[in-house]
PATI-778095 format. One record per atom (N, C-alpha, C): residue number from 1; x, y, z. Coordinates in steps of 0.001 Angstrom, whole numbers. Each point is the difference from the previous one (the first is absolute). Layout:
<pts>
> resi, px, py, pz
> NUM, X, Y, Z
...
</pts>
This chain:
<pts>
> resi, px, py, pz
> 1, 790, -1096, -19
> 1, -805, 1145, -122
> 1, 973, 1078, -57
> 2, -204, 1084, -718
> 2, 700, 955, 40
> 2, -103, 951, 1443
> 3, 970, 626, 132
> 3, -50, 700, 1516
> 3, 705, 1533, -749
> 4, -827, 1111, 608
> 4, 400, 1494, -107
> 4, 560, 371, 1318
> 5, 837, 1102, 17
> 5, 10, 461, 1178
> 5, -801, 1426, 220
> 6, -617, -136, 1339
> 6, -754, 1064, 251
> 6, 563, 716, 1039
> 7, 281, 1241, 143
> 7, 339, 853, 924
> 7, -1091, 133, 1072
> 8, 144, -496, 1354
> 8, -531, 371, 1179
> 8, 732, 1507, 426
> 9, -1040, 730, 434
> 9, 394, 1278, 520
> 9, -420, 129, 1414
> 10, 964, 141, 909
> 10, -322, -243, 1421
> 10, 29, 1617, 623
> 11, -869, 618, 529
> 11, 113, 1084, 350
> 11, 226, -58, 1454
> 12, 990, 498, 608
> 12, 261, 426, 1473
> 12, 448, 1652, 509
> 13, -584, -166, 814
> 13, 191, 1498, 420
> 13, 831, 305, 1104
> 14, 1297, 493, 307
> 14, 555, -2, 1449
> 14, -32, 1150, 650
> 15, -335, 1120, -818
> 15, -37, 1063, 871
> 15, -1544, 634, 57
> 16, -1092, -900, -467
> 16, -1202, 405, 695
> 16, -677, 1102, -1191
> 17, 1018, 339, -910
> 17, -600, 1163, -777
> 17, -920, -670, -1224
> 18, -1080, 699, -494
> 18, -1010, -539, -750
> 18, 594, 11, -1596
> 19, 959, 838, -136
> 19, 381, 312, -1441
> 19, 1408, -1070, -179
> 20, 33, -837, 793
> 20, 1397, -1032, -357
> 20, -449, -1009, -1121
> 21, 558, 148, -912
> 21, -110, -877, -1330
> 21, 588, -1425, 225
> 22, -551, -1073, -738
> 22, 532, -1404, 33
> 22, 1453, 128, -138
> 23, 736, -597, 636
> 23, 1485, -190, -11
> 23, 523, -1199, -404
> 24, -746, -1210, 231
> 24, 560, -965, -175
> 24, -1009, -1097, -1075
> 25, 686, -724, -973
> 25, -755, -876, -873
> 25, 580, -1301, -69
> 26, -664, -1183, 356
> 26, 337, -1369, -65
> 26, -571, -700, -1496
> 27, 828, -566, -225
> 27, -309, -876, -1468
> 27, -784, -1218, 658
> 28, -1232, -346, -935
> 28, -570, -1235, 411
> 28, 29, -584, -1256
> 29, -281, -1682, -78
> 29, -277, -711, -1191
> 29, -1427, -46, 3
> 30, -596, 274, -961
> 30, -1422, -417, -91
> 30, -566, -969, -1256
> 31, -632, -900, 169
> 31, -281, -768, -1329
> 31, -850, 667, -1028
> 32, 3, 22, -1156
> 32, -791, 348, -948
> 32, -1058, -1046, -543
> 33, -962, 454, 398
> 33, -1286, -1176, -155
> 33, -537, 240, -1396
> 34, 301, 678, -691
> 34, -614, 183, -1629
> 34, 629, -732, -981
> 35, 284, -1269, 765
> 35, 817, -711, -894
> 35, -1284, -893, -1011
> 36, 767, -339, -1194
> 36, -1066, -780, -1127
> 36, -86, -1601, 472
> 37, -947, -618, -354
> 37, -66, -1196, 238
> 37, 1074, -1056, -361
> 38, 556, 241, -976
> 38, 1266, -502, -876
> 38, 1563, -134, 1287
> 39, -128, 1518, 338
> 39, 737, -1, 991
> 39, 67, -664, 1333
> 40, -1292, 271, 548
> 40, -538, -980, 1139
> 40, 305, -1382, -90
> 41, -181, -581, -1009
> 41, 312, -1248, -381
> 41, 1281, -647, 106
> 42, 933, 1270, -690
> 42, 1235, -658, 79
> 42, 586, 284, 1461
> 43, -112, 1020, 784
> 43, -61, 69, 1289
> 43, -461, -1125, 819
> 44, -956, -615, -379
> 44, -615, -1094, 888
> 44, 1073, -1426, -338
> 45, 527, -209, -865
> 45, 860, -1140, -511
> 45, 1596, 516, 355
> 46, 329, 1150, 110
> 46, 1085, 464, 592
> 46, 306, -150, 1535
> 47, -1182, 411, 675
> 47, -37, 11, 1313
> 47, -65, -1471, 592
> 48, -756, -820, -523
> 48, -386, -1351, 448
> 48, 1570, -679, 130
> 49, 1280, 638, -1105
> 49, 986, -1002, 265
> 49, 952, 361, 1522
> 50, -38, 1000, 429
> 50, 598, 38, 1344
> 50, -920, -643, 1379
> 51, -1147, 127, -514
> 51, -992, -819, 904
> 51, 377, -1463, -47
> 52, -188, -691, -1094
> 52, 665, -1246, -242
> 52, 963, -585, 564
> 53, 1472, 1010, -267
> 53, 1044, -414, 298
> 53, 82, -49, 1584
> 54, -595, 1208, 649
> 54, -1, 24, 1628
> 54, -583, -1335, 499
> 55, -1442, -175, -625
> 55, -808, -1119, 709
> 55, 789, -1218, -421
> 56, 417, -345, -962
> 56, 885, -1225, -398
> 56, 1104, -130, 1031
> 57, 774, 784, -127
> 57, 1340, 46, 906
> 57, -505, -431, 1403
> 58, -838, 785, 600
> 58, -43, 63, 1359
> 58, -560, -1683, 503
> 59, -911, -459, -1237
> 59, -911, -1111, 353
> 59, 883, -1229, -361
> 60, 918, -116, -1158
> 60, 720, -993, -340
> 60, 1792, -234, -127
> 61, 373, 977, 138
> 61, 1396, 136, -369
> 61, 886, -179, 1298
> 62, 1079, -623, -68
> 62, 942, -415, 985
> 62, 198, 1151, 1053
> 63, 391, 1306, -426
> 63, 176, 881, 879
> 63, -727, 328, 1139
> 64, -1577, -354, -207
> 64, -808, 47, 1243
> 64, -445, -1225, 394
> 65, 821, -989, 68
> 65, -278, -1690, 404
> 65, -192, 307, 1521
> 66, 902, 437, 729
> 66, -253, -103, 1293
> 66, -1388, 878, 533
> 67, -175, 1154, -520
> 67, -1170, 409, 558
> 67, -1337, -764, -538
> 68, 157, -431, -1208
> 68, -1185, -580, -674
> 68, -321, -1477, 608
> 69, 919, -751, 815
> 69, -425, -1113, 762
> 69, -289, 208, 1298
> 70, 566, 1234, 407
> 70, -761, 481, 1312
> 70, -1444, 260, -237
> 71, -447, 754, -1022
> 71, -1312, 88, -165
> 71, -821, -1075, -408
> 72, 497, -901, -711
> 72, -547, -1250, -126
> 72, -245, -869, 1274
> 73, 937, 60, 776
> 73, -33, -478, 1492
> 73, -1414, 260, 589
> 74, 99, 1720, -167
> 74, -952, 620, 912
> 74, -1443, -141, -624
> 75, -140, -104, -1361
> 75, -1100, -314, -394
> 75, -762, -1139, 273
> 76, 694, -885, 17
> 76, -216, -1630, 241
> 76, -149, -272, 1396
> 77, 664, 592, 815
> 77, -112, -118, 1684
> 77, -350, 1237, 830
> 78, -793, 906, -687
> 78, -572, 1101, 697
> 78, -1029, -361, 891
> 79, 167, 632, 1062
> 79, -1408, -353, 850
> 79, -1448, 768, -486
> 80, 190, 1208, -432
> 80, -1280, 569, -579
> 80, -118, 97, -1314
> 81, -1319, -90, -770
> 81, 149, 90, -1603
> 81, 437, 1458, -249
> 82, 119, 1269, 635
> 82, 640, 831, -436
> 82, 1347, 54, -76
> 83, 539, -765, 983
> 83, 1460, -63, -160
> 83, 246, -1073, -1187
> 84, -358, -960, -6
> 84, -127, -990, -1662
> 84, 49, 731, -1095
> 85, -1055, 979, -149
> 85, -158, 396, -1282
> 85, 893, 1431, -108
> 86, 583, 608, 1308
> 86, 706, 922, -524
> 86, 1354, -545, -232
> 87, 520, -808, 442
> 87, 1380, -951, -559
> 87, -143, -713, -1289
> 88, -1243, -438, -76
> 88, -149, -608, -1471
> 88, 241, 1044, -1094
> 89, -389, 1253, 237
> 89, 86, 1106, -1002
> 89, 1401, 137, -640
> 90, 1024, -310, 924
> 90, 1313, 72, -626
> 90, 726, -1389, -597
> 91, -837, -698, -181
> 91, 223, -1402, -833
> 91, -785, -45, -1322
> 92, -741, 873, -278
> 92, -995, -282, -986
> 92, 563, 1213, -928
> 93, 216, -336, -1206
> 93, 178, 1241, -864
> 93, -1040, 659, -280
> 94, -1089, -884, -468
> 94, -1295, 682, -411
> 94, -642, 1021, 1385
> 95, 84, -507, 1130
> 95, -368, 924, 1008
> 95, 951, 999, 196
> 96, 1265, -125, 195
> 96, 1321, 930, 70
> 96, -402, 965, -911
> 97, -122, -153, -1269
> 97, -194, 999, -1272
> 97, -960, 976, 392
> 98, -1100, -313, 825
> 98, -1028, 1105, 40
> 98, 695, 1055, 1181
> 99, 883, -219, 798
> 99, 331, 1004, 1121
> 99, 1221, 608, -792
> 100, 517, -643, -951
> 100, 1174, 527, -586
> 100, -786, 1308, -1293
> 101, -1128, -387, -445
> 101, -602, 498, -939
> 101, -675, 1478, 610
> 102, -506, -383, 1206
> 102, -236, 1408, 1000
> 102, 1091, 974, 229
> 103, 1009, -583, 267
> 103, 1424, 947, 256
> 103, 187, 699, -1166
> 104, -61, -830, -1530
> 104, 315, 677, -1139
> 104, -914, 1142, -224
> 105, -1256, -357, 290
> 105, -1312, 965, -303
> 105, 478, 1264, 959
> 106, 325, 51, 1295
> 106, 230, 1132, 619
> 106, 1239, 779, -611
> 107, 793, -792, -59
> 107, 1565, 650, -503
> 107, -490, 851, -1499
> 108, -721, -663, -955
> 108, -38, 393, -1358
> 108, -1299, 1090, -47
> 109, -1025, -503, 608
> 109, -1151, 716, -39
> 109, -583, -270, -1488
> 110, 275, -1466, -374
> 110, -581, -579, -1366
> 110, -1560, -103, 264
> 111, -723, 497, -859
> 111, -1548, -196, -266
> 111, -204, -721, -1273
> 112, -1189, -820, -170
> 112, -155, -421, -1447
> 112, -1413, 182, -107
> 113, -382, 498, -1352
> 113, -1264, 231, -449
> 113, -701, 1525, 811
> 114, 187, -46, 1115
> 114, -793, 1044, 778
> 114, 956, 771, 1013
> 115, -165, 1485, 162
> 115, 852, 597, 629
> 115, -499, 155, 1716
> 116, -758, -840, 423
> 116, -398, 283, 1363
> 116, 492, -1583, 778
> 117, -610, -150, 928
> 117, 47, -1167, 526
> 117, -128, -1306, -771
> 118, -932, 17, -715
> 118, -129, -1388, -1053
> 118, 1059, -119, -822
> 119, 882, 1082, -446
> 119, 1064, -138, -570
> 119, 1006, -678, 470
> 120, 478, -37, 1736
> 120, 618, -672, 785
> 120, -130, -1569, -113
> 121, -1258, -50, 269
> 121, -654, -1385, 243
> 121, 92, -775, -1480
> 122, -306, 260, -1010
> 122, 215, -515, -1238
> 122, 1576, -65, -302
> 123, 486, 992, 288
> 123, 1619, -69, -156
> 123, 469, -1218, 752
> 124, -294, -79, 1416
> 124, 473, -900, 809
> 124, -299, -1678, -515
> 125, -1243, -300, -425
> 125, -222, -1190, -392
> 125, 595, -220, -1393
> 126, 207, 1064, -543
> 126, 411, -289, -1725
> 126, 1614, -381, 271
> 127, 611, 822, 906
> 127, 1326, -335, 452
> 127, 506, -1237, 305
> 128, -1008, -242, 1207
> 128, 297, -1607, 504
> 128, -378, -912, -1107
> 129, -922, 144, -972
> 129, -31, -995, -983
> 129, 834, -105, -900
> 130, 908, 1094, -551
> 130, 867, -48, -994
> 130, 1203, -835, 825
> 131, 470, 868, 1209
> 131, 976, -580, 770
> 131, -74, -1490, 179
> 132, -982, -572, 219
> 132, -60, -1485, 306
> 132, 210, -631, -1225
> 133, -514, 550, -1143
> 133, 340, -459, -1229
> 133, 1394, -195, -543
> 134, 710, 1054, 625
> 134, 1524, 225, -212
> 134, 538, -1072, 842
> 135, -334, -422, 1143
> 135, 654, -865, 955
> 135, -246, -1583, -559
> 136, -1305, -37, -560
> 136, -432, -1343, -519
> 136, 1317, -332, -987
> 137, -226, 1127, -1018
> 137, 980, -502, -1062
> 137, 1429, -62, 477
> 138, 572, 709, 764
> 138, 1235, -382, 637
> 138, 271, -1137, 560
> 139, -1138, -429, 610
> 139, -112, -1219, 740
> 139, 71, -1130, -1003
> 140, -797, -125, -1106
> 140, 201, -831, -1000
> 140, 1241, -310, -531
> 141, 743, 1666, -628
> 141, 1146, -107, -706
> 141, 1194, -766, 1012
> 142, 12, 240, 1300
> 142, 886, -517, 1044
> 142, -195, -1418, -248
> 143, -1226, -774, 249
> 143, -134, -1188, 47
> 143, 722, -437, -1382
> 144, -489, 299, -1109
> 144, 739, -233, -1342
> 144, 1579, -8, 15
> 145, 416, 897, 534
> 145, 1526, 165, 103
> 145, 516, -1212, 962
> 146, -474, -266, 1297
> 146, 359, -1080, 759
> 146, -108, -1327, -995
> 147, -1135, 0, -644
> 147, 131, -1420, -718
> 147, 899, -165, -814
> 148, 95, 1089, -800
> 148, 1255, 76, -945
> 148, 1325, -625, 499
> 149, 200, 618, 1077
> 149, 1158, 63, 977
> 149, 228, -1277, 585
> 150, -1040, -947, 510
> 150, 27, -1289, 283
> 150, -26, -969, -901
> 151, -538, 456, -1184
> 151, 122, -1032, -1304
> 151, 1600, 1, -266
> 152, 555, 1218, 37
> 152, 1602, -61, -525
> 152, 630, -553, 976
> 153, -117, 127, 1331
> 153, 606, -818, 982
> 153, -1, -1604, -126
> 154, -1223, -426, -376
> 154, -203, -1224, -55
> 154, 768, -637, -1128
> 155, -137, 560, -1380
> 155, 829, -78, -942
> 155, 1575, -9, 19
> 156, 680, 782, 990
> 156, 1387, 145, 508
> 156, 299, -1237, 953
> 157, -1027, -445, 595
> 157, 227, -1124, 877
> 157, -250, -1352, -975
> 158, -767, 95, -717
> 158, 118, -1145, -906
> 158, 1481, -545, -887
> 159, 831, 1159, -339
> 159, 864, -43, -813
> 159, 1181, -577, 978
</pts>
């Protein structure tokens, strides 16, 4: 989503005189919401990439193995349903992608189709959908690579 710099003028009066002019301006990034539908769709597919990467890494990769095993233990052995469900969120890429999406929506201000709360809602579910397609494709490619590697190792062992 394109961003524009908007300058916010802060008025402060140190000597209580009414004729004091604004003395300080602060730049603030503000999203431009007059995007065309094609631009919104492009942003949808681009924003889904980091969502998928973060969700996949936390829920599958070796770097987060110990916290994931801890969460798995807690989600299976938790005393309350709330505890079990909370820790399950960190082991399921689909569930975790919802939370990553909410964070990305807050960071980017991305909206889809509407400029109000409905735009956030539609964008959220669309981003989760596309991110999960990306993760599914990555999982299939990864399985295929492992299969080819295993077949190559078996061929080497036969020789």
